[in-house]
N, C-alpha and C positions, 0 to 999 in steps of 0.2 A: 745077857743080850747086849748091854751097853759096852762091856769089855770087848766082846767079839766085834762089835761095830767099830770100836776105836782101833782095834788091832788091824782090821781090814783097811781103815783109813791110813794108818801108819805104813802098811805094806804098799798101798797105792802111791804114796809119796815116794817111798824108796824105789819103786819100779817105774816112776814117771819118766818118760822119754827126755824131759828137760831137767831132770834132777841135777842139782848142783850140790857139792858137798865140801865140807871143810872140817878139820880136826886139829886140835892143839891141846897142850897141857894147860891146866888151870893154875894161875898164880896161887901159891899156898897149898897146892896139892890137888890131885885128881886130874881127870882128863874129861874133855867134852868133844863131841862131834855133832854136826848138824847136816841135815839133808833138806834142801828147799826146792819146791817146785812152783815156779811162777804161774804156770797154767792152772794148777790146782789151787794156788793161793794158800799153800800150807807148808809148814815147817815142822820137822821132827828134830828135837834136841835130845841127845842121849848123853848122860853123864855117868861117870864111874868114880866113886870114892871122893865126892866133893866134901870139903871141910864142913863141919857142922857150924852153923851160925848161932849167935845169941838170940834170944826171944824177941829182941827189938830190931832184928835185921831180917832181910829176905834177899834171895837171888832174883834179879829181874833180867829178862832177855830184851835186847834192842835190835831193831832193823836200822841199819845205817846206810843212807844214800848220800851222794855228794853234798846235798844241800838240806838234808832232813834226817833227824833221828826220831824214830817212832818206837814206842813201847810195844813189845810183843807179849807182854804179860809177866806176872809174878810167877816164879817157878817154885812149887812146893817140894822141897828136897827132904825125904825121910831121913831118919837116923843113919841109915846105911850109906847115905851119900850117893845112891844110884837112882836114876830116874829116866823115864822116857816121857818127854813132854811134847804134846802135839798142839800147835796153834795155827790159826789162820791169819792172813793179813795180805795187804797189797805189797807184793815183792818187786814191783816195777822200779827199776833203778837201784835196788838194794845191792850193794857190793860187799858189805860186811855185816856179820851178825856177832853181837857181843853180849856178854853176861857181866853184870856188875853187882855189888853188894849195896843194897838200899835199905832205908828205914822200913820197918814192918808196914806192910800195905802197899809199898812201892812208891815211885816218884814220877812226876810228869816228864822229867828229863833226868839223865844220869847225874847223880850227885857225887859220885866217886869214879876214879878211873876203872875201866873194865878189869876184871880178874881173868877174863878170857875173851879174845877176839880173833876171828878168823875170816879172811877173805874167801868169798865163795869161788870155787873153781867152775870152769865151764862144764855144761851138762854133757 
């Protein structure tokens, strides 16, 4: 039931009238795309073939607005490097979504340059 509910939430974000999207290659390998809906307050990150990280590192997603960077959570990437990650957050003013490699457990603010960043297109 939980997986079905999450799949419905992902589909709702993808179909939202205000959905904004972005896609780009990931530095070091793989690709990532994101769809964000401000009215739903949700973001779907889809990755393909992300490089595996060491045990003391993790991927972390960031919402970037002109004057603020907010963590959108730590992204658990399985060995396959493919993941669909759904997260909620205030997207007001967010122009870019980025992915960085952080210490295990995540960081308060990015501690490394992003390995992926994409400006959101208009819905």
